[in-house]
C-alpha positions in Angstrom: 94.6 116.9 112.0 91.6 114.6 111.7 91.3 113.3 108.1 88.2 114.4 106.2 85.7 111.5 105.7 85.0 109.9 102.4 81.6 110.4 100.8 80.1 107.0 99.8 77.1 107.0 97.5 74.6 104.3 98.1 74.3 103.2 94.5 71.2 101.4 93.2 69.0 101.0 96.4 67.5 97.8 95.0 70.9 96.1 94.5 73.5 94.9 96.9 74.7 98.5 97.7 73.0 98.8 101.0 74.2 95.4 102.2 77.9 95.9 101.2 77.9 99.4 102.6 76.9 98.1 106.0 79.3 95.3 105.8 82.1 97.7 104.9 81.3 99.9 107.9 81.3 96.9 110.3 84.8 96.0 109.0 86.2 99.5 109.0 84.4 101.0 112.0 87.3 100.6 114.4 90.3 101.2 112.1 88.8 103.4 109.4 89.1 105.1 107.0 85.9 106.9 108.1 83.1 107.5 105.5 79.7 108.9 105.4 76.9 107.5 103.2 75.1 109.8 100.8 71.7 108.1 100.2 68.4 107.0 101.7 68.4 106.4 105.5 65.4 104.2 105.4 66.8 101.8 102.8 69.9 101.3 105.0 67.8 100.9 108.1 65.8 98.2 106.4 68.9 96.4 105.3 70.4 96.7 108.8 67.1 95.4 110.3 66.9 98.6 112.3 68.3 102.1 112.6 70.3 101.6 115.8 73.6 101.4 113.9 72.9 104.5 111.8 73.1 108.2 112.6 71.7 111.0 110.5 74.2 113.8 109.8 73.7 117.2 108.2 76.9 117.2 106.3 80.5 116.1 106.1 81.5 118.8 108.7 79.1 117.4 111.3 81.6 116.4 114.0 78.9 115.0 116.2 79.1 111.4 114.8 81.5 108.8 116.1 82.2 106.5 113.2 83.0 103.5 115.4 79.6 103.7 117.0 77.3 104.4 114.1 77.3 104.7 110.3 76.7 108.4 109.4 74.1 109.0 106.7 73.4 112.2 104.8 69.8 111.4 104.3 68.5 112.3 100.8 65.3 110.3 100.8 63.9 108.2 98.0 60.4 109.1 96.7 59.4 105.5 96.0 59.5 102.1 97.7 62.5 99.8 97.2 62.0 96.2 96.3 65.3 94.3 96.6 66.4 92.8 93.3 64.0 94.8 91.1 65.3 97.6 88.9 63.1 100.7 89.1 63.5 103.9 87.0 61.6 105.7 89.8 64.8 105.6 91.9 66.9 107.3 89.2 66.4 110.9 90.2 67.6 110.1 93.8 70.5 108.0 92.6 71.7 110.8 90.4 71.2 113.3 93.2 73.4 111.2 95.5 76.2 111.2 93.0 75.9 115.0 92.4 75.9 115.7 96.1 79.0 113.6 96.8 80.9 115.2 93.9 79.9 118.6 95.2 81.2 117.7 98.7 84.5 116.7 97.2 84.8 119.8 95.0 84.2 122.0 98.0 86.8 120.1 100.0 84.3 118.9 102.5 85.3 115.2 101.9 88.6 113.7 100.9 87.2 111.4 98.2 84.2 109.9 96.6 83.5 106.2 96.5 80.5 105.0 94.5 78.5 101.8 95.2 77.3 100.2 92.0 74.5 101.6 89.8 72.4 99.9 87.1 72.5 101.8 83.9 69.3 100.5 82.3 66.8 102.1 84.8 68.8 105.3 84.7 68.6 105.4 80.9 64.8 104.8 81.1 64.6 107.9 83.3 66.6 110.0 80.8 70.1 109.7 82.1 72.4 110.5 79.1 75.8 109.3 80.3 77.3 105.9 79.8 78.0 105.5 83.5 79.5 106.9 86.7 82.8 107.7 85.1 81.5 110.0 82.4 78.9 111.6 84.7 81.6 112.5 87.3 83.8 113.9 84.5 80.9 116.2 83.5 80.2 117.2 87.1 83.9 118.2 87.7 84.6 119.6 84.2 84.8 123.2 85.4 87.1 122.6 88.3 90.8 123.2 88.1 93.0 120.1 87.6 96.7 119.9 87.3 98.0 117.6 84.5 96.3 115.7 81.7 92.6 115.4 81.9 90.5 112.2 82.1 88.4 110.5 82.7 90.5 107.4 82.4 89.3 104.1 83.9 91.8 102.1 85.9 91.3 98.7 87.3 93.6 97.6 90.1 94.1 94.4 92.0 97.3 93.3 93.8 100.3 94.4 91.8 98.3 94.8 88.5 96.9 98.0 87.2 95.2 98.4 83.8 93.8 101.4 82.1 91.4 101.6 79.1 91.5 103.5 75.9 88.0 102.4 75.1 85.5 101.3 77.7 81.9 100.2 77.1 82.1 99.9 73.4 81.1 97.0 71.2 84.2 95.1 70.1 83.4 95.6 66.5 83.7 99.4 67.0 86.9 99.5 68.9 89.4 99.7 65.9 87.7 102.7 64.4 87.6 104.4 67.9 91.4 104.2 68.4 93.3 107.3 67.6 96.9 108.4 68.2 95.7 111.3 70.4 93.4 109.1 72.4 96.1 106.6 73.2 98.5 109.3 74.1 96.1 111.0 76.5 95.3 107.7 78.3 99.1 106.9 78.6 99.8 110.4 79.9 97.0 110.4 82.4 98.1 107.0 83.5 101.7 108.0 84.0 100.8 111.2 85.9 98.4 109.3 88.1 101.0 106.7 89.0 103.2 109.5 90.2 100.6 111.6 91.9 98.2 109.1 93.3 100.3 105.9 93.7 103.6 107.4 94.7 105.6 105.9 91.8 108.5 108.3 91.0 109.4 106.9 87.5 106.3 105.0 86.2 106.8 102.3 83.5 103.9 101.9 81.1 103.3 98.8 79.0 101.1 99.2 75.9 98.9 96.3 74.9 98.5 95.6 71.2 95.0 95.4 69.7 95.6 92.4 67.5 96.9 88.9 68.1 100.7 88.9 68.3 100.5 92.7 68.3 99.6 92.6 64.6 102.6 90.4 63.4 104.2 93.3 61.6 100.9 94.2 59.9 100.0 90.7 58.8 97.2 90.5 61.4 96.1 94.1 61.4 97.8 97.5 61.0 96.6 99.3 64.2 99.9 98.7 65.9 101.8 100.3 63.0 99.4 103.2 62.1 98.2 104.2 65.6 100.0 102.5 68.5 103.6 102.9 67.5 103.1 106.6 66.7 101.4 107.0 70.1 104.4 105.4 71.8 106.8 107.8 70.1 104.7 110.7 71.2 104.5 109.5 74.8 108.3 109.0 74.9 108.7 112.6 73.5 106.6 113.7 76.5 108.9 111.9 78.9 106.7 108.8 79.5 108.5 105.5 79.8 106.2 103.4 77.5 106.9 100.1 75.8 106.2 99.2 72.2 102.9 97.5 71.6 103.1 94.0 73.1 100.9 91.0 72.6 98.3 91.0 75.4 98.6 87.2 76.0 102.2 87.7 77.3 101.6 90.8 79.4 99.9 89.6 82.6 101.9 86.6 84.0 103.8 87.3 87.3 107.2 87.8 85.6 105.9 90.2 83.1 104.1 92.2 85.8 107.5 93.0 87.4 108.5 95.0 84.2 105.8 97.7 84.4 103.6 99.7 86.8 100.5 99.7 84.6 99.2 98.4 81.2 97.3 100.6 78.8 94.7 98.4 77.2 92.7 98.9 74.1 89.3 97.6 75.1 87.2 96.5 78.1 87.8 92.8 78.4 91.5 93.1 77.6 91.9 95.1 80.8 89.3 93.5 83.1 89.8 89.8 82.5 93.4 89.7 84.0 92.4 91.9 86.9 89.4 89.6 87.8 91.6 86.5 87.3 94.1 87.9 89.8 91.6 89.0 92.4 88.0 88.4 91.5 86.6 89.7 94.8 89.0 92.6 95.6 89.5 94.6 92.4 89.0 98.3 92.5 87.9 100.8 89.8 89.7 104.1 90.0 88.9 107.1 87.8 92.1 108.9 86.8 92.5 112.5 85.5 89.8 114.1 87.7 90.2 117.0 90.2 88.6 114.7 92.8 89.5 111.3 94.0 87.0 108.6 93.0 87.0 104.8 93.3 84.4 102.1 93.2 84.0 98.4 93.6 84.7 96.4 90.5 81.3 94.7 90.2 77.7 95.4 89.4 74.5 95.8 91.4 73.9 92.1 91.9 70.1 92.1 91.6 70.1 88.3 91.7 71.4 88.2 95.3 70.1 91.5 96.6 68.5 91.3 100.0 69.6 87.8 100.7 72.7 88.5 102.8 75.1 86.9 100.3 77.0 89.8 98.9 80.7 90.2 99.7 82.0 93.6 100.5 85.7 92.9 99.7 85.8 95.1 96.6 84.0 98.0 98.3 86.3 97.8 101.3 89.4 97.8 99.0 87.9 100.8 97.1 87.4 102.8 100.4 91.0 102.0 101.5 92.5 102.9 98.1 90.5 106.2 98.0 91.9 107.1 101.4 95.4 106.3 100.4 95.2 108.4 97.1 93.6 111.3 99.0 96.4 111.3 101.6 99.0 111.3 98.8 97.4 114.3 97.1 97.1 116.1 100.4 100.7 115.5 101.2 101.8 116.7 97.8 99.7 119.8 98.1 101.3 120.6 101.5 104.7 120.0 100.1 104.0 122.4 97.2 
């Protein structure tokens, strides 16, 4: 059976999305996995210096295209001109439509997964977009669909042998302590454990829990969050059958020897999770959304306005995201058949 293609949204058309999408296709065209772009055909044609490497398709079930010969594009045109490197709220409606379309294709089982090229939040907010980002928007779009297991969204960052998940995401550091709850930590831990089994093929996942405070609070001398929130969360996770460590100082969790003791780290805030991933593989990290009824990954970087249109962008992270999405989708499909 021929695998279903991946739906790849173009992201911000004024950023590096068009460039890295084309570079990803040139790398993967012979070996796959195959993907189709949901976005603006003309923007891609301009980035490719011509349309000869592109082919318009009518949908994911259009079997006419040969991925090795041309990049298939589901053309949902922009209504305004793109200037590389310049944020423009006029593109927001189209960017949102591309995401909605890709999610709909995945929910209807027309594609195996969704991979999203980077978006810039500020121009979307200016146009009235009310979600913090891709992750929360996709959670809303898929909220009514059936999903087995604990519900996300939970953000995971993956690079090499390191996987980190986040209890809080884009939140000012000063607001993180008040945002932590026992229930929130338990949900992230449970979603992480279930995803490691379902999506990464780890039969008995081991979770490490990062402390919030230096030295994991030093028995309450440097903060009580570990005592009042994190340790009760650990007990609850263990009662649910999750192999989870006691809260550990984050400065001792990420060296190679420590990484051999767990399969993922549940982190309390953004930089605690992202800095070690970017240190390990700055160019190849992948953002995975856990706890959704669809598979979704994205590159672990932004829109790159400063280098857009200059041919300098690297597609490593997008290529890794496409490959990881394909691997997760294959595992889910295999599990579904086995059931």
